[in-house]
C-alpha positions in Angstrom: 43.9 100.2 94.6 47.3 101.8 95.3 48.2 98.7 97.4 47.2 96.4 94.6 49.3 98.4 92.1 52.4 98.2 94.4 51.8 94.4 94.8 51.6 93.9 91.1 54.8 96.0 90.6 56.6 93.9 93.1 55.4 90.6 91.6 56.4 91.9 88.2 59.9 92.7 89.4 60.2 89.4 91.3 59.2 87.4 88.2 62.3 88.8 86.4 64.6 88.3 89.4 63.5 84.8 90.2 65.2 83.1 87.2 68.6 84.7 87.6 68.5 84.3 91.3 67.7 80.6 91.0 70.6 80.1 88.5 72.9 81.9 90.8 71.9 79.8 93.8 72.2 76.5 91.9 75.5 77.2 90.0 77.3 79.5 92.4 76.1 79.3 96.0 75.4 75.5 96.1 78.8 74.5 94.7 80.4 76.7 97.5 78.3 74.9 100.1 79.2 71.5 98.6 82.9 72.4 98.5 82.9 73.2 102.2 81.2 69.9 102.9 83.7 67.9 100.9 86.6 69.8 102.6 85.5 68.0 105.8 86.0 64.5 104.2 88.6 62.3 102.8 87.7 62.2 99.2 89.5 61.1 96.0 87.3 63.1 93.7 86.1 60.0 91.9 84.2 57.7 94.3 82.0 59.2 97.1 83.8 60.5 100.2 85.2 57.5 102.2 84.9 59.1 105.6 84.4 62.4 107.5 87.7 63.8 108.9 86.4 67.1 110.3 88.9 69.9 110.3 91.9 67.6 109.7 92.4 68.9 106.1 92.6 72.5 107.4 95.1 71.5 110.1 97.2 69.7 107.6 97.1 72.7 105.3 98.9 75.0 107.7 101.5 72.3 108.4 102.1 71.8 104.6 105.4 73.6 103.6 104.4 73.8 99.9 101.0 75.3 100.8 102.7 77.9 103.0 105.2 78.6 100.3 102.4 79.0 97.7 100.6 81.3 100.1 103.7 83.4 100.6 104.0 83.7 96.8 100.4 84.9 96.5 100.9 87.5 99.3 103.9 88.8 97.4 102.0 89.0 94.2 99.1 90.6 96.1 101.3 93.4 97.4 103.4 94.1 94.2 101.1 93.4 91.3 98.1 95.7 92.2 100.4 98.5 93.5 102.6 98.6 90.4 99.7 98.1 87.9 97.6 100.9 89.4 100.7 103.2 89.7 101.7 102.7 86.1 98.1 102.8 84.8 97.4 106.1 86.6 100.7 107.6 85.4 100.2 106.7 81.8 96.5 107.7 81.8 97.5 111.1 83.2 100.2 111.6 80.6 97.9 110.5 77.8 95.1 112.9 78.9 96.7 115.9 80.5 100.5 115.3 80.3 101.1 117.3 77.1 101.5 121.0 76.4 98.8 123.6 77.3 95.9 123.9 75.0 93.6 120.8 75.5 91.6 119.4 78.3 91.3 122.1 81.0 94.1 124.2 79.5 96.4 121.1 78.9 96.2 118.2 76.5 97.6 114.7 76.3 101.0 113.9 74.8 101.2 113.7 71.0 100.0 110.4 69.6 98.0 109.6 72.8 95.3 107.7 70.7 98.0 105.4 69.3 99.5 104.7 72.7 96.1 103.8 74.1 95.9 101.1 71.4 99.4 99.9 72.0 98.9 99.6 75.8 95.6 97.9 75.5 96.9 95.3 72.9 97.9 92.7 75.6 94.2 92.5 76.6 93.2 91.0 73.2 95.7 88.2 73.5 94.7 84.9 75.0 96.8 83.4 77.9 98.1 80.7 75.6 99.6 83.3 73.2 101.0 85.3 76.1 102.7 82.1 77.5 104.2 81.3 74.1 105.6 84.9 73.7 107.1 84.9 77.1 108.4 81.4 77.0 110.5 82.5 74.0 111.5 85.8 75.8 112.6 83.9 78.9 114.4 81.1 77.0 117.4 79.9 78.9 119.9 80.5 76.1 121.3 83.4 74.2 118.3 83.3 71.8 115.9 84.4 74.5 115.2 88.1 74.5 115.9 88.7 78.1 119.1 86.6 78.1 120.3 88.4 75.0 119.8 91.7 76.8 121.7 90.6 80.0 124.5 89.2 77.8 124.7 92.4 75.9 124.9 94.4 79.1 127.7 92.2 80.3 125.8 90.8 83.3 126.6 87.2 82.1 128.0 85.4 79.1 126.5 83.1 76.5 127.9 80.0 78.3 126.1 80.9 81.5 122.6 82.1 80.6 120.1 83.0 83.3 117.4 80.4 84.1 114.5 82.8 84.4 111.7 80.2 84.9 113.8 77.7 86.8 115.4 80.1 89.2 114.0 80.7 92.7 115.3 84.3 92.4 113.6 85.2 89.1 110.5 83.0 88.5 108.1 84.9 90.8 109.2 88.3 89.4 108.9 87.0 85.9 105.3 86.0 86.6 104.5 89.4 88.1 106.1 91.2 85.1 103.8 89.4 82.8 100.7 90.1 84.9 101.6 93.8 85.1 102.3 93.9 81.3 99.0 92.2 80.6 96.8 94.4 82.8 98.3 97.9 82.7 96.5 98.7 79.4 93.1 97.7 80.7 93.3 99.9 83.7 94.9 102.7 81.7 91.7 102.8 79.5 89.5 102.6 82.7 91.3 105.6 84.3 91.5 107.5 81.0 87.7 107.2 80.7 87.3 108.4 84.3 89.7 111.3 83.8 87.8 112.5 80.7 84.7 113.0 83.0 86.5 115.5 85.2 85.3 119.0 84.4 87.8 121.2 82.6 87.2 124.0 85.1 89.1 122.0 87.8 92.3 121.9 85.6 91.9 125.5 84.6 91.6 126.6 88.2 94.7 124.5 89.1 96.7 126.1 86.3 95.6 129.6 87.3 96.7 128.8 90.9 100.2 127.9 89.5 99.9 124.1 90.1 102.3 122.0 88.2 101.5 118.6 86.7 102.6 116.7 89.9 100.4 118.8 92.1 97.5 118.6 89.6 97.9 114.8 89.6 97.9 114.4 93.4 95.5 117.2 94.3 93.0 117.1 91.5 93.1 113.8 89.5 93.8 111.3 92.2 91.0 112.4 94.7 88.4 112.5 91.9 89.4 109.1 90.6 89.5 107.4 93.9 86.3 105.3 93.3 87.9 103.9 90.1 91.2 103.2 92.0 89.2 101.4 94.8 87.5 99.2 92.2 90.8 98.4 90.5 92.3 97.4 93.8 89.6 94.8 94.5 89.7 93.3 91.0 93.5 93.1 91.0 93.5 91.6 94.4 91.2 88.8 93.2 93.5 88.4 90.1 96.5 88.1 92.4 94.9 85.3 94.3 94.4 83.4 91.0 96.9 83.6 88.1 96.3 79.8 87.6 96.3 79.6 83.8 99.5 81.7 83.5 101.5 80.0 86.2 100.4 76.4 85.3 101.4 76.8 81.7 104.5 78.9 82.0 106.4 77.5 84.9 107.9 73.9 84.7 106.9 71.6 87.5 104.0 73.6 89.0 100.5 72.2 88.8 100.6 69.5 86.1 104.4 69.0 85.7 106.4 66.1 86.9 106.7 67.4 90.5 106.1 70.4 92.6 108.1 73.5 91.8 108.0 75.4 95.1 109.6 78.5 93.5 106.7 78.9 91.0 103.8 77.4 92.9 100.8 79.5 93.8 97.6 78.5 95.7 95.5 77.8 92.6 98.1 75.6 90.9 98.8 73.7 94.1 95.0 73.2 94.6 94.6 71.7 91.1 97.6 69.5 91.4 96.2 68.0 94.6 92.7 67.6 93.0 93.6 66.2 89.6 97.1 64.6 89.9 97.4 63.5 93.6 93.8 62.5 94.0 93.4 64.5 97.3 90.1 66.2 96.4 89.0 66.7 99.9 92.3 68.4 100.8 92.0 70.5 97.6 88.4 71.6 98.6 89.8 72.7 102.0 92.4 74.8 100.1 89.6 76.2 98.0 87.7 77.3 101.1 90.8 79.0 102.5 91.4 80.8 99.2 87.7 81.9 99.2 87.9 83.4 102.7 91.3 85.0 102.1 89.9 86.7 98.9 86.7 87.7 100.7 88.6 89.2 103.7 91.1 91.0 101.4 88.3 92.5 99.4 86.6 93.8 102.5 89.8 95.1 104.0 90.7 96.9 100.7 87.2 98.5 100.5 87.4 99.5 104.1 91.0 100.8 104.0 90.5 102.8 100.8 87.1 104.3 101.7 87.1 108.0 101.5 84.4 110.7 101.4 82.9 110.7 98.0 83.7 113.9 95.9 81.0 115.0 93.6 81.7 116.8 90.4 
């Protein structure tokens, strides 16, 4: 009777898992398998693949200067974007929760107006990519009307007759993209880290204060170790976002993806993939690029999880 009961329980659970698992296999796993198959062919994306070329597309990728340039851009974004975003989010979350005068959480409290600042920082998350692009296209405008050019002109770094070409300059374009990404995502992770900080027992902060710890010591010795799981999760998600950034780059930078020609200074892997697939008709080549992006993202996620793994602290 006990065996029958366990069997019925397993069948009951399996009946609920079968549907979602089937959908996942059909709409996620199978397209991955098909993409790998198409990457071994010469395919225009319209007619069936004309012939099998084996690993030729992969060999061509690593001899393609634009692909290598785009890969370099993604690696730079991958290093700078998550690091700056997590650092700023952690700092602001700490200030909003325990950065004020004594008397609140664990003997201290957040700065005055912390609830208002949470809303302000989170606001970019409610904006669509299209609205963000319109805002920053105006801010990066290559004349004295643009916000950033008005600032550099006011600071005397240039004059109105020689405005800086932010989105057309090999010096600025990548940093402009990363600035927008950080601005867009800091608020989300600030809220994530704030929620995690509010779960830390007050006794920990009280003990730190009694031992004479300052805010800097409290941050690195108490807050950071106890939030490490949240930081690890943030690293993985931000690494995935760094390998994408398609919508932002494709609509913000002239020439990349769907423009008149390649803009190597603003090209990333996702925009170069879509330009090969939809504009140049090199779908098999684009599939090979997609497979490479998939494995880079997978390996990076595993490396991040491994490198940031620490002994779990219970509280």
